[in-house]
Structures are given as C-alpha cells and as structure tokens.
N, CA, C, O and CB atoms as a CASP TS submission, in Angstrom:
PFRMAT TS
TARGET T0000
AUTHOR 0000-0000-0000
METHOD Language model
MODEL 1
PARENT N/A
ATOM      1  N   MET     1       3.605   1.608 -20.162  1.00  0.00           N
ATOM      2  CA  MET     1       4.612   1.121 -19.225  1.00  0.00           C
ATOM      3  C   MET     1       4.133   1.394 -17.797  1.00  0.00           C
ATOM      4  O   MET     1       3.761   2.523 -17.480  1.00  0.00           O
ATOM      5  CB  MET     1       5.998   1.796 -19.489  1.00  0.00           C
ATOM      6  N   PRO     2       4.137   0.374 -16.934  1.00  0.00           N
ATOM      7  CA  PRO     2       3.677   0.582 -15.563  1.00  0.00           C
ATOM      8  C   PRO     2       4.645   1.471 -14.775  1.00  0.00           C
ATOM      9  O   PRO     2       5.851   1.490 -15.020  1.00  0.00           O
ATOM     10  CB  PRO     2       3.508  -0.766 -14.855  1.00  0.00           C
ATOM     11  N   ARG     3       4.078   2.191 -13.836  1.00  0.00           N
ATOM     12  CA  ARG     3       4.892   3.057 -12.986  1.00  0.00           C
ATOM     13  C   ARG     3       5.669   2.231 -11.972  1.00  0.00           C
ATOM     14  O   ARG     3       5.214   1.185 -11.510  1.00  0.00           O
ATOM     15  CB  ARG     3       4.013   4.092 -12.267  1.00  0.00           C
ATOM     16  N   ASN     4       6.855   2.733 -11.640  1.00  0.00           N
ATOM     17  CA  ASN     4       7.655   2.173 -10.566  1.00  0.00           C
ATOM     18  C   ASN     4       7.165   2.829  -9.276  1.00  0.00           C
ATOM     19  O   ASN     4       7.364   4.028  -9.079  1.00  0.00           O
ATOM     20  CB  ASN     4       9.204   2.409 -10.799  1.00  0.00           C
ATOM     21  N   LEU     5       6.528   2.054  -8.397  1.00  0.00           N
ATOM     22  CA  LEU     5       5.891   2.620  -7.217  1.00  0.00           C
ATOM     23  C   LEU     5       6.696   2.392  -5.951  1.00  0.00           C
ATOM     24  O   LEU     5       7.401   1.394  -5.802  1.00  0.00           O
ATOM     25  CB  LEU     5       4.519   2.042  -7.051  1.00  0.00           C
ATOM     26  N   ARG     6       6.568   3.348  -5.048  1.00  0.00           N
ATOM     27  CA  ARG     6       7.092   3.207  -3.692  1.00  0.00           C
ATOM     28  C   ARG     6       5.866   3.273  -2.779  1.00  0.00           C
ATOM     29  O   ARG     6       5.090   4.227  -2.835  1.00  0.00           O
ATOM     30  CB  ARG     6       8.181   4.339  -3.334  1.00  0.00           C
ATOM     31  N   ILE     7       5.703   2.258  -1.946  1.00  0.00           N
ATOM     32  CA  ILE     7       4.569   2.196  -1.034  1.00  0.00           C
ATOM     33  C   ILE     7       5.115   2.146   0.383  1.00  0.00           C
ATOM     34  O   ILE     7       5.981   1.333   0.705  1.00  0.00           O
ATOM     35  CB  ILE     7       3.653   0.961  -1.335  1.00  0.00           C
ATOM     36  N   ARG     8       4.589   3.036   1.229  1.00  0.00           N
ATOM     37  CA  ARG     8       5.014   3.074   2.622  1.00  0.00           C
ATOM     38  C   ARG     8       3.791   2.914   3.509  1.00  0.00           C
ATOM     39  O   ARG     8       2.746   3.516   3.260  1.00  0.00           O
ATOM     40  CB  ARG     8       5.767   4.394   2.946  1.00  0.00           C
ATOM     41  N   VAL     9       3.930   2.106   4.536  1.00  0.00           N
ATOM     42  CA  VAL     9       2.876   1.937   5.525  1.00  0.00           C
ATOM     43  C   VAL     9       3.386   2.519   6.835  1.00  0.00           C
ATOM     44  O   VAL     9       4.433   2.109   7.335  1.00  0.00           O
ATOM     45  CB  VAL     9       2.465   0.429   5.686  1.00  0.00           C
ATOM     46  N   ASP    10       2.649   3.471   7.388  1.00  0.00           N
ATOM     47  CA  ASP    10       3.021   4.103   8.647  1.00  0.00           C
ATOM     48  C   ASP    10       2.625   3.166   9.790  1.00  0.00           C
ATOM     49  O   ASP    10       1.446   3.036  10.118  1.00  0.00           O
ATOM     50  CB  ASP    10       2.338   5.506   8.802  1.00  0.00           C
ATOM     51  N   HIS    11       3.621   2.520  10.389  1.00  0.00           N
ATOM     52  CA  HIS    11       3.357   1.545  11.441  1.00  0.00           C
ATOM     53  C   HIS    11       2.955   2.199  12.762  1.00  0.00           C
ATOM     54  O   HIS    11       2.495   1.510  13.673  1.00  0.00           O
ATOM     55  CB  HIS    11       4.577   0.680  11.653  1.00  0.00           C
ATOM     56  N   ASP    12       3.118   3.498  12.879  1.00  0.00           N
ATOM     57  CA  ASP    12       2.616   4.198  14.062  1.00  0.00           C
ATOM     58  C   ASP    12       1.103   4.357  13.990  1.00  0.00           C
ATOM     59  O   ASP    12       0.456   4.645  14.997  1.00  0.00           O
ATOM     60  CB  ASP    12       3.288   5.574  14.203  1.00  0.00           C
ATOM     61  N   VAL    13       0.539   4.169  12.792  1.00  0.00           N
ATOM     62  CA  VAL    13      -0.890   4.369  12.568  1.00  0.00           C
ATOM     63  C   VAL    13      -1.617   3.064  12.238  1.00  0.00           C
ATOM     64  O   VAL    13      -2.773   2.891  12.625  1.00  0.00           O
ATOM     65  CB  VAL    13      -1.099   5.368  11.447  1.00  0.00           C
ATOM     66  N   CYS    14      -0.964   2.155  11.535  1.00  0.00           N
ATOM     67  CA  CYS    14      -1.591   0.920  11.061  1.00  0.00           C
ATOM     68  C   CYS    14      -2.158   0.108  12.222  1.00  0.00           C
ATOM     69  O   CYS    14      -1.475  -0.140  13.216  1.00  0.00           O
ATOM     70  CB  CYS    14      -0.580   0.077  10.275  1.00  0.00           C
ATOM     71  N   VAL    15      -3.423  -0.304  12.079  1.00  0.00           N
ATOM     72  CA  VAL    15      -4.080  -1.114  13.110  1.00  0.00           C
ATOM     73  C   VAL    15      -4.247  -2.570  12.679  1.00  0.00           C
ATOM     74  O   VAL    15      -4.798  -3.377  13.427  1.00  0.00           O
ATOM     75  CB  VAL    15      -5.441  -0.522  13.450  1.00  0.00           C
ATOM     76  N   GLY    16      -3.783  -2.904  11.496  1.00  0.00           N
ATOM     77  CA  GLY    16      -3.770  -4.291  11.045  1.00  0.00           C
ATOM     78  C   GLY    16      -5.123  -4.897  10.741  1.00  0.00           C
ATOM     79  O   GLY    16      -5.332  -6.084  10.991  1.00  0.00           O
ATOM     80  N   ASN    17      -6.047  -4.115  10.211  1.00  0.00           N
ATOM     81  CA  ASN    17      -7.358  -4.697   9.891  1.00  0.00           C
ATOM     82  C   ASN    17      -7.329  -5.485   8.586  1.00  0.00           C
ATOM     83  O   ASN    17      -8.295  -6.181   8.274  1.00  0.00           O
ATOM     84  CB  ASN    17      -8.414  -3.601   9.803  1.00  0.00           C
ATOM     85  N   ALA    18      -6.250  -5.393   7.820  1.00  0.00           N
ATOM     86  CA  ALA    18      -5.983  -6.194   6.626  1.00  0.00           C
ATOM     87  C   ALA    18      -6.895  -5.897   5.437  1.00  0.00           C
ATOM     88  O   ALA    18      -7.012  -6.728   4.536  1.00  0.00           O
ATOM     89  CB  ALA    18      -6.099  -7.630   6.971  1.00  0.00           C
ATOM     90  N   MET    19      -7.534  -4.750   5.413  1.00  0.00           N
ATOM     91  CA  MET    19      -8.344  -4.370   4.254  1.00  0.00           C
ATOM     92  C   MET    19      -7.464  -4.298   3.005  1.00  0.00           C
ATOM     93  O   MET    19      -7.874  -4.743   1.933  1.00  0.00           O
ATOM     94  CB  MET    19      -9.052  -3.008   4.501  1.00  0.00           C
ATOM     95  N   CYS    20      -6.269  -3.746   3.136  1.00  0.00           N
ATOM     96  CA  CYS    20      -5.363  -3.643   1.990  1.00  0.00           C
ATOM     97  C   CYS    20      -4.986  -5.031   1.471  1.00  0.00           C
ATOM     98  O   CYS    20      -4.901  -5.249   0.262  1.00  0.00           O
ATOM     99  CB  CYS    20      -4.095  -2.857   2.374  1.00  0.00           C
ATOM    100  N   GLU    21      -4.766  -5.951   2.383  1.00  0.00           N
ATOM    101  CA  GLU    21      -4.411  -7.311   1.992  1.00  0.00           C
ATOM    102  C   GLU    21      -5.581  -8.001   1.285  1.00  0.00           C
ATOM    103  O   GLU    21      -5.372  -8.790   0.363  1.00  0.00           O
ATOM    104  CB  GLU    21      -3.979  -8.123   3.222  1.00  0.00           C
ATOM    105  N   ALA    22      -6.790  -7.709   1.710  1.00  0.00           N
ATOM    106  CA  ALA    22      -7.968  -8.297   1.063  1.00  0.00           C
ATOM    107  C   ALA    22      -8.138  -7.766  -0.362  1.00  0.00           C
ATOM    108  O   ALA    22      -8.571  -8.497  -1.252  1.00  0.00           O
ATOM    109  CB  ALA    22      -9.233  -8.004   1.889  1.00  0.00           C
ATOM    110  N   ILE    23      -7.798  -6.504  -0.572  1.00  0.00           N
ATOM    111  CA  ILE    23      -7.968  -5.870  -1.888  1.00  0.00           C
ATOM    112  C   ILE    23      -6.803  -6.189  -2.821  1.00  0.00           C
ATOM    113  O   ILE    23      -7.015  -6.452  -4.004  1.00  0.00           O
ATOM    114  CB  ILE    23      -8.107  -4.352  -1.733  1.00  0.00           C
ATOM    115  N   ALA    24      -5.590  -6.168  -2.308  1.00  0.00           N
ATOM    116  CA  ALA    24      -4.390  -6.396  -3.135  1.00  0.00           C
ATOM    117  C   ALA    24      -3.449  -7.370  -2.415  1.00  0.00           C
ATOM    118  O   ALA    24      -2.394  -6.957  -1.935  1.00  0.00           O
ATOM    119  CB  ALA    24      -3.651  -5.043  -3.438  1.00  0.00           C
ATOM    120  N   PRO    25      -3.814  -8.658  -2.333  1.00  0.00           N
ATOM    121  CA  PRO    25      -3.031  -9.625  -1.556  1.00  0.00           C
ATOM    122  C   PRO    25      -1.635  -9.910  -2.099  1.00  0.00           C
ATOM    123  O   PRO    25      -0.777 -10.393  -1.361  1.00  0.00           O
ATOM    124  CB  PRO    25      -3.776 -10.901  -1.478  1.00  0.00           C
ATOM    125  N   LYS    26      -1.396  -9.622  -3.362  1.00  0.00           N
ATOM    126  CA  LYS    26      -0.060  -9.830  -3.917  1.00  0.00           C
ATOM    127  C   LYS    26       0.893  -8.716  -3.494  1.00  0.00           C
ATOM    128  O   LYS    26       2.112  -8.882  -3.525  1.00  0.00           O
ATOM    129  CB  LYS    26      -0.125  -9.912  -5.444  1.00  0.00           C
ATOM    130  N   VAL    27       0.324  -7.583  -3.099  1.00  0.00           N
ATOM    131  CA  VAL    27       1.124  -6.414  -2.736  1.00  0.00           C
ATOM    132  C   VAL    27       1.303  -6.300  -1.229  1.00  0.00           C
ATOM    133  O   VAL    27       2.405  -6.024  -0.756  1.00  0.00           O
ATOM    134  CB  VAL    27       0.479  -5.146  -3.276  1.00  0.00           C
ATOM    135  N   PHE    28       0.235  -6.510  -0.472  1.00  0.00           N
ATOM    136  CA  PHE    28       0.262  -6.291   0.973  1.00  0.00           C
ATOM    137  C   PHE    28       0.161  -7.599   1.745  1.00  0.00           C
ATOM    138  O   PHE    28      -0.589  -8.502   1.376  1.00  0.00           O
ATOM    139  CB  PHE    28      -0.867  -5.361   1.383  1.00  0.00           C
ATOM    140  N   GLN    29       0.928  -7.680   2.818  1.00  0.00           N
ATOM    141  CA  GLN    29       0.851  -8.805   3.752  1.00  0.00           C
ATOM    142  C   GLN    29       1.007  -8.257   5.161  1.00  0.00           C
ATOM    143  O   GLN    29       1.675  -7.246   5.378  1.00  0.00           O
ATOM    144  CB  GLN    29       1.945  -9.887   3.444  1.00  0.00           C
ATOM    145  N   LEU    30       0.384  -8.936   6.115  1.00  0.00           N
ATOM    146  CA  LEU    30       0.582  -8.553   7.505  1.00  0.00           C
ATOM    147  C   LEU    30       1.886  -9.160   8.010  1.00  0.00           C
ATOM    148  O   LEU    30       2.201 -10.316   7.727  1.00  0.00           O
ATOM    149  CB  LEU    30      -0.615  -9.005   8.382  1.00  0.00           C
ATOM    150  N   ASN    31       2.635  -8.362   8.761  1.00  0.00           N
ATOM    151  CA  ASN    31       3.890  -8.854   9.332  1.00  0.00           C
ATOM    152  C   ASN    31       3.612  -9.534  10.676  1.00  0.00           C
ATOM    153  O   ASN    31       2.454  -9.721  11.048  1.00  0.00           O
ATOM    154  CB  ASN    31       4.911  -7.689   9.507  1.00  0.00           C
ATOM    155  N   ASP    32       4.651  -9.896  11.390  1.00  0.00           N
ATOM    156  CA  ASP    32       4.505 -10.601  12.666  1.00  0.00           C
ATOM    157  C   ASP    32       3.803  -9.756  13.731  1.00  0.00           C
ATOM    158  O   ASP    32       3.262 -10.295  14.697  1.00  0.00           O
ATOM    159  CB  ASP    32       5.867 -11.027  13.176  1.00  0.00           C
ATOM    160  N   ASN    33       3.812  -8.442  13.554  1.00  0.00           N
ATOM    161  CA  ASN    33       3.130  -7.535  14.478  1.00  0.00           C
ATOM    162  C   ASN    33       1.709  -7.225  14.030  1.00  0.00           C
ATOM    163  O   ASN    33       1.063  -6.333  14.580  1.00  0.00           O
ATOM    164  CB  ASN    33       3.914  -6.243  14.618  1.00  0.00           C
ATOM    165  N   ARG    34       1.221  -7.955  13.035  1.00  0.00           N
ATOM    166  CA  ARG    34      -0.112  -7.749  12.447  1.00  0.00           C
ATOM    167  C   ARG    34      -0.278  -6.338  11.878  1.00  0.00           C
ATOM    168  O   ARG    34      -1.331  -5.713  12.006  1.00  0.00           O
ATOM    169  CB  ARG    34      -1.195  -8.010  13.498  1.00  0.00           C
ATOM    170  N   GLN    35       0.778  -5.869  11.258  1.00  0.00           N
ATOM    171  CA  GLN    35       0.729  -4.598  10.548  1.00  0.00           C
ATOM    172  C   GLN    35       1.085  -4.858   9.092  1.00  0.00           C
ATOM    173  O   GLN    35       1.858  -5.759   8.767  1.00  0.00           O
ATOM    174  CB  GLN    35       1.695  -3.545  11.188  1.00  0.00           C
ATOM    175  N   SER    36       0.505  -4.055   8.242  1.00  0.00           N
ATOM    176  CA  SER    36       0.685  -4.244   6.815  1.00  0.00           C
ATOM    177  C   SER    36       2.100  -3.895   6.362  1.00  0.00           C
ATOM    178  O   SER    36       2.736  -2.977   6.881  1.00  0.00           O
ATOM    179  CB  SER    36      -0.318  -3.411   6.058  1.00  0.00           C
ATOM    180  N   GLU    37       2.566  -4.652   5.383  1.00  0.00           N
ATOM    181  CA  GLU    37       3.840  -4.398   4.703  1.00  0.00           C
ATOM    182  C   GLU    37       3.579  -4.475   3.207  1.00  0.00           C
ATOM    183  O   GLU    37       2.816  -5.327   2.751  1.00  0.00           O
ATOM    184  CB  GLU    37       4.956  -5.426   5.145  1.00  0.00           C
ATOM    185  N   ALA    38       4.202  -3.599   2.448  1.00  0.00           N
ATOM    186  CA  ALA    38       4.141  -3.694   0.991  1.00  0.00           C
ATOM    187  C   ALA    38       5.273  -4.612   0.551  1.00  0.00           C
ATOM    188  O   ALA    38       6.444  -4.235   0.608  1.00  0.00           O
ATOM    189  CB  ALA    38       4.249  -2.275   0.305  1.00  0.00           C
ATOM    190  N   VAL    39       4.925  -5.808   0.114  1.00  0.00           N
ATOM    191  CA  VAL    39       5.941  -6.808  -0.212  1.00  0.00           C
ATOM    192  C   VAL    39       6.309  -6.841  -1.693  1.00  0.00           C
ATOM    193  O   VAL    39       7.410  -7.262  -2.049  1.00  0.00           O
ATOM    194  CB  VAL    39       5.463  -8.164   0.210  1.00  0.00           C
ATOM    195  N   ASP    40       5.392  -6.399  -2.560  1.00  0.00           N
ATOM    196  CA  ASP    40       5.680  -6.418  -3.998  1.00  0.00           C
ATOM    197  C   ASP    40       4.858  -5.345  -4.709  1.00  0.00           C
ATOM    198  O   ASP    40       3.794  -5.646  -5.250  1.00  0.00           O
ATOM    199  CB  ASP    40       5.382  -7.816  -4.603  1.00  0.00           C
ATOM    200  N   PRO    41       5.333  -4.099  -4.715  1.00  0.00           N
ATOM    201  CA  PRO    41       4.567  -3.003  -5.325  1.00  0.00           C
ATOM    202  C   PRO    41       4.251  -3.206  -6.804  1.00  0.00           C
ATOM    203  O   PRO    41       3.312  -2.598  -7.317  1.00  0.00           O
ATOM    204  CB  PRO    41       5.319  -1.723  -5.164  1.00  0.00           C
ATOM    205  N   GLY    42       5.002  -4.031  -7.485  1.00  0.00           N
ATOM    206  CA  GLY    42       4.770  -4.264  -8.909  1.00  0.00           C
ATOM    207  C   GLY    42       3.798  -5.380  -9.214  1.00  0.00           C
ATOM    208  O   GLY    42       3.561  -5.687 -10.382  1.00  0.00           O
ATOM    209  N   ALA    43       3.230  -5.996  -8.190  1.00  0.00           N
ATOM    210  CA  ALA    43       2.397  -7.184  -8.399  1.00  0.00           C
ATOM    211  C   ALA    43       0.945  -6.879  -8.725  1.00  0.00           C
ATOM    212  O   ALA    43       0.183  -7.802  -9.013  1.00  0.00           O
ATOM    213  CB  ALA    43       2.447  -8.043  -7.189  1.00  0.00           C
ATOM    214  N   GLU    44       0.542  -5.633  -8.689  1.00  0.00           N
ATOM    215  CA  GLU    44      -0.838  -5.232  -8.968  1.00  0.00           C
ATOM    216  C   GLU    44      -0.840  -3.959  -9.778  1.00  0.00           C
ATOM    217  O   GLU    44       0.187  -3.298  -9.936  1.00  0.00           O
ATOM    218  CB  GLU    44      -1.637  -5.041  -7.666  1.00  0.00           C
ATOM    219  N   THR    45      -2.006  -3.627 -10.290  1.00  0.00           N
ATOM    220  CA  THR    45      -2.154  -2.380 -11.034  1.00  0.00           C
ATOM    221  C   THR    45      -2.157  -1.200 -10.073  1.00  0.00           C
ATOM    222  O   THR    45      -2.461  -1.344  -8.889  1.00  0.00           O
ATOM    223  CB  THR    45      -3.445  -2.393 -11.876  1.00  0.00           C
ATOM    224  N   LEU    46      -1.820  -0.051 -10.592  1.00  0.00           N
ATOM    225  CA  LEU    46      -1.872   1.175  -9.806  1.00  0.00           C
ATOM    226  C   LEU    46      -3.270   1.383  -9.250  1.00  0.00           C
ATOM    227  O   LEU    46      -3.429   1.787  -8.098  1.00  0.00           O
ATOM    228  CB  LEU    46      -1.447   2.384 -10.653  1.00  0.00           C
ATOM    229  N   GLU    47      -4.277   1.111 -10.055  1.00  0.00           N
ATOM    230  CA  GLU    47      -5.661   1.305  -9.627  1.00  0.00           C
ATOM    231  C   GLU    47      -5.985   0.442  -8.410  1.00  0.00           C
ATOM    232  O   GLU    47      -6.635   0.912  -7.476  1.00  0.00           O
ATOM    233  CB  GLU    47      -6.625   0.981 -10.775  1.00  0.00           C
ATOM    234  N   LYS    48      -5.537  -0.815  -8.410  1.00  0.00           N
ATOM    235  CA  LYS    48      -5.805  -1.724  -7.300  1.00  0.00           C
ATOM    236  C   LYS    48      -5.056  -1.275  -6.046  1.00  0.00           C
ATOM    237  O   LYS    48      -5.597  -1.347  -4.943  1.00  0.00           O
ATOM    238  CB  LYS    48      -5.408  -3.164  -7.675  1.00  0.00           C
ATOM    239  N   ILE    49      -3.831  -0.818  -6.204  1.00  0.00           N
ATOM    240  CA  ILE    49      -3.042  -0.331  -5.066  1.00  0.00           C
ATOM    241  C   ILE    49      -3.679   0.919  -4.473  1.00  0.00           C
ATOM    242  O   ILE    49      -3.759   1.066  -3.253  1.00  0.00           O
ATOM    243  CB  ILE    49      -1.589  -0.036  -5.497  1.00  0.00           C
ATOM    244  N   LEU    50      -4.127   1.811  -5.336  1.00  0.00           N
ATOM    245  CA  LEU    50      -4.795   3.023  -4.843  1.00  0.00           C
ATOM    246  C   LEU    50      -6.111   2.680  -4.151  1.00  0.00           C
ATOM    247  O   LEU    50      -6.469   3.316  -3.160  1.00  0.00           O
ATOM    248  CB  LEU    50      -5.050   4.006  -5.999  1.00  0.00           C
ATOM    249  N   GLU    51      -6.828   1.693  -4.657  1.00  0.00           N
ATOM    250  CA  GLU    51      -8.060   1.243  -4.003  1.00  0.00           C
ATOM    251  C   GLU    51      -7.756   0.727  -2.596  1.00  0.00           C
ATOM    252  O   GLU    51      -8.481   1.030  -1.648  1.00  0.00           O
ATOM    253  CB  GLU    51      -8.750   0.140  -4.842  1.00  0.00           C
ATOM    254  N   ALA    52      -6.692  -0.044  -2.467  1.00  0.00           N
ATOM    255  CA  ALA    52      -6.300  -0.555  -1.149  1.00  0.00           C
ATOM    256  C   ALA    52      -5.938   0.590  -0.213  1.00  0.00           C
ATOM    257  O   ALA    52      -6.347   0.597   0.948  1.00  0.00           O
ATOM    258  CB  ALA    52      -5.116  -1.530  -1.276  1.00  0.00           C
ATOM    259  N   ALA    53      -5.177   1.553  -0.706  1.00  0.00           N
ATOM    260  CA  ALA    53      -4.781   2.697   0.121  1.00  0.00           C
ATOM    261  C   ALA    53      -5.998   3.520   0.531  1.00  0.00           C
ATOM    262  O   ALA    53      -6.103   3.944   1.682  1.00  0.00           O
ATOM    263  CB  ALA    53      -3.775   3.584  -0.633  1.00  0.00           C
ATOM    264  N   GLU    54      -6.907   3.744  -0.397  1.00  0.00           N
ATOM    265  CA  GLU    54      -8.104   4.544  -0.118  1.00  0.00           C
ATOM    266  C   GLU    54      -9.014   3.866   0.899  1.00  0.00           C
ATOM    267  O   GLU    54      -9.750   4.544   1.616  1.00  0.00           O
ATOM    268  CB  GLU    54      -8.877   4.805  -1.406  1.00  0.00           C
ATOM    269  N   ASN    55      -8.976   2.545   0.972  1.00  0.00           N
ATOM    270  CA  ASN    55      -9.832   1.802   1.884  1.00  0.00           C
ATOM    271  C   ASN    55      -9.193   1.531   3.244  1.00  0.00           C
ATOM    272  O   ASN    55      -9.809   0.895   4.099  1.00  0.00           O
ATOM    273  CB  ASN    55     -10.219   0.507   1.255  1.00  0.00           C
ATOM    274  N   CYS    56      -7.988   1.998   3.448  1.00  0.00           N
ATOM    275  CA  CYS    56      -7.360   1.858   4.762  1.00  0.00           C
ATOM    276  C   CYS    56      -8.137   2.738   5.749  1.00  0.00           C
ATOM    277  O   CYS    56      -8.245   3.945   5.537  1.00  0.00           O
ATOM    278  CB  CYS    56      -5.828   2.260   4.716  1.00  0.00           C
ATOM    279  N   PRO    57      -8.676   2.155   6.819  1.00  0.00           N
ATOM    280  CA  PRO    57      -9.520   2.930   7.732  1.00  0.00           C
ATOM    281  C   PRO    57      -8.775   3.996   8.527  1.00  0.00           C
ATOM    282  O   PRO    57      -9.397   4.899   9.086  1.00  0.00           O
ATOM    283  CB  PRO    57     -10.194   2.006   8.681  1.00  0.00           C
ATOM    284  N   VAL    58      -7.441   3.897   8.583  1.00  0.00           N
ATOM    285  CA  VAL    58      -6.669   4.880   9.350  1.00  0.00           C
ATOM    286  C   VAL    58      -5.688   5.663   8.470  1.00  0.00           C
ATOM    287  O   VAL    58      -4.816   6.366   8.982  1.00  0.00           O
ATOM    288  CB  VAL    58      -5.907   4.179  10.472  1.00  0.00           C
ATOM    289  N   SER    59      -5.832   5.540   7.156  1.00  0.00           N
ATOM    290  CA  SER    59      -4.989   6.272   6.186  1.00  0.00           C
ATOM    291  C   SER    59      -3.495   6.081   6.457  1.00  0.00           C
ATOM    292  O   SER    59      -2.737   7.049   6.511  1.00  0.00           O
ATOM    293  CB  SER    59      -5.325   7.767   6.220  1.00  0.00           C
ATOM    294  N   ALA    60      -3.088   4.838   6.624  1.00  0.00           N
ATOM    295  CA  ALA    60      -1.695   4.528   6.933  1.00  0.00           C
ATOM    296  C   ALA    60      -0.840   4.244   5.706  1.00  0.00           C
ATOM    297  O   ALA    60       0.369   4.051   5.836  1.00  0.00           O
ATOM    298  CB  ALA    60      -1.639   3.356   7.847  1.00  0.00           C
ATOM    299  N   ILE    61      -1.440   4.213   4.517  1.00  0.00           N
ATOM    300  CA  ILE    61      -0.723   3.821   3.309  1.00  0.00           C
ATOM    301  C   ILE    61      -0.432   5.041   2.446  1.00  0.00           C
ATOM    302  O   ILE    61      -1.320   5.842   2.154  1.00  0.00           O
ATOM    303  CB  ILE    61      -1.530   2.784   2.514  1.00  0.00           C
ATOM    304  N   PHE    62       0.822   5.165   2.046  1.00  0.00           N
ATOM    305  CA  PHE    62       1.274   6.259   1.195  1.00  0.00           C
ATOM    306  C   PHE    62       1.857   5.667  -0.077  1.00  0.00           C
ATOM    307  O   PHE    62       2.652   4.728  -0.024  1.00  0.00           O
ATOM    308  CB  PHE    62       2.320   7.155   1.927  1.00  0.00           C
ATOM    309  N   VAL    63       1.464   6.213  -1.218  1.00  0.00           N
ATOM    310  CA  VAL    63       1.902   5.697  -2.514  1.00  0.00           C
ATOM    311  C   VAL    63       2.527   6.838  -3.296  1.00  0.00           C
ATOM    312  O   VAL    63       1.951   7.921  -3.399  1.00  0.00           O
ATOM    313  CB  VAL    63       0.717   5.060  -3.306  1.00  0.00           C
ATOM    314  N   GLU    64       3.710   6.590  -3.849  1.00  0.00           N
ATOM    315  CA  GLU    64       4.337   7.604  -4.701  1.00  0.00           C
ATOM    316  C   GLU    64       5.033   6.941  -5.877  1.00  0.00           C
ATOM    317  O   GLU    64       5.360   5.754  -5.851  1.00  0.00           O
ATOM    318  CB  GLU    64       5.340   8.455  -3.896  1.00  0.00           C
ATOM    319  N   ASP    65       5.247   7.740  -6.898  1.00  0.00           N
ATOM    320  CA  ASP    65       6.003   7.299  -8.061  1.00  0.00           C
ATOM    321  C   ASP    65       7.473   7.319  -7.657  1.00  0.00           C
ATOM    322  O   ASP    65       8.006   8.377  -7.324  1.00  0.00           O
ATOM    323  CB  ASP    65       5.729   8.213  -9.327  1.00  0.00           C
ATOM    324  N   ALA    66       8.128   6.170  -7.680  1.00  0.00           N
ATOM    325  CA  ALA    66       9.507   6.067  -7.220  1.00  0.00           C
ATOM    326  C   ALA    66      10.492   6.804  -8.126  1.00  0.00           C
ATOM    327  O   ALA    66      11.570   7.193  -7.677  1.00  0.00           O
ATOM    328  CB  ALA    66       9.901   4.617  -7.119  1.00  0.00           C
ATOM    329  N   ASP    67      10.139   6.997  -9.377  1.00  0.00           N
ATOM    330  CA  ASP    67      11.042   7.663 -10.313  1.00  0.00           C
ATOM    331  C   ASP    67      10.959   9.183 -10.229  1.00  0.00           C
ATOM    332  O   ASP    67      11.971   9.874 -10.346  1.00  0.00           O
ATOM    333  CB  ASP    67      10.738   7.219 -11.723  1.00  0.00           C
ATOM    334  N   THR    68       9.751   9.699 -10.025  1.00  0.00           N
ATOM    335  CA  THR    68       9.570  11.156 -10.035  1.00  0.00           C
ATOM    336  C   THR    68       9.366  11.749  -8.647  1.00  0.00           C
ATOM    337  O   THR    68       9.542  12.952  -8.454  1.00  0.00           O
ATOM    338  CB  THR    68       8.396  11.516 -10.901  1.00  0.00           C
ATOM    339  N   GLY    69       8.991  10.900  -7.666  1.00  0.00           N
ATOM    340  CA  GLY    69       8.683  11.402  -6.338  1.00  0.00           C
ATOM    341  C   GLY    69       7.281  11.947  -6.199  1.00  0.00           C
ATOM    342  O   GLY    69       6.899  12.421  -5.129  1.00  0.00           O
ATOM    343  N   GLU    70       6.497  11.885  -7.288  1.00  0.00           N
ATOM    344  CA  GLU    70       5.125  12.380  -7.255  1.00  0.00           C
ATOM    345  C   GLU    70       4.302  11.556  -6.270  1.00  0.00           C
ATOM    346  O   GLU    70       4.266  10.329  -6.354  1.00  0.00           O
ATOM    347  CB  GLU    70       4.490  12.335  -8.665  1.00  0.00           C
ATOM    348  N   GLN    71       3.644  12.239  -5.338  1.00  0.00           N
ATOM    349  CA  GLN    71       2.786  11.551  -4.378  1.00  0.00           C
ATOM    350  C   GLN    71       1.459  11.258  -5.050  1.00  0.00           C
ATOM    351  O   GLN    71       0.782  12.162  -5.539  1.00  0.00           O
ATOM    352  CB  GLN    71       2.583  12.396  -3.083  1.00  0.00           C
ATOM    353  N   LEU    72       1.088   9.957  -5.068  1.00  0.00           N
ATOM    354  CA  LEU    72      -0.123   9.517  -5.740  1.00  0.00           C
ATOM    355  C   LEU    72      -1.277   9.311  -4.758  1.00  0.00           C
ATOM    356  O   LEU    72      -2.447   9.427  -5.124  1.00  0.00           O
ATOM    357  CB  LEU    72       0.145   8.233  -6.502  1.00  0.00           C
ATOM    358  N   PHE    73      -0.930   9.004  -3.508  1.00  0.00           N
ATOM    359  CA  PHE    73      -1.925   8.896  -2.451  1.00  0.00           C
ATOM    360  C   PHE    73      -1.246   9.097  -1.121  1.00  0.00           C
ATOM    361  O   PHE    73      -0.146   8.573  -0.949  1.00  0.00           O
ATOM    362  CB  PHE    73      -2.650   7.536  -2.496  1.00  0.00           C
ATOM    363  N   PRO    74      -1.805   9.809  -0.166  1.00  0.00           N
ATOM    364  CA  PRO    74      -3.027  10.600  -0.300  1.00  0.00           C
ATOM    365  C   PRO    74      -2.732  11.872  -1.062  1.00  0.00           C
ATOM    366  O   PRO    74      -3.633  12.681  -1.284  1.00  0.00           O
ATOM    367  CB  PRO    74      -3.628  10.927   1.078  1.00  0.00           C
TER
END
C-alpha cells in the first residue's frame, strides 16, 4: 500500500530551477511566481519524489508521511 505523503516546498528558499518538475512532473509544477508547488503527492512513487527532493539545489522540499508524521526527507 502506498504511503500517504505530505510534501511542502519552502517558498522562502525555492529558486524555481524546476529540477523537481523535471524529475516528477506529475507531482511538482511551478506556480505563477516560478516556485515549485506539490500538486499531486500521490501521482508518483515515493522513490521518485525523494529523488526530486534530493536534487533540489537549495533543499526547499520537505517530505513526510501524512499518517504518522515521520519525516522522510530531509
């Protein structure tokens, strides 16, 4: 059973380079301010979401299990 994920992007840090969108385009999209938004956390595998978070050049993406609160990244 897939995990129920909560993904947060820190807009005070995000520079909008869109690496996350390139890796997981079903999950991440740039908003009108050219900053990433998590639009559908269930649209990709946990592994792909973690890959996108790990490749964020400014570490603006936070991933946690929405049911348990366990922080999965960073």
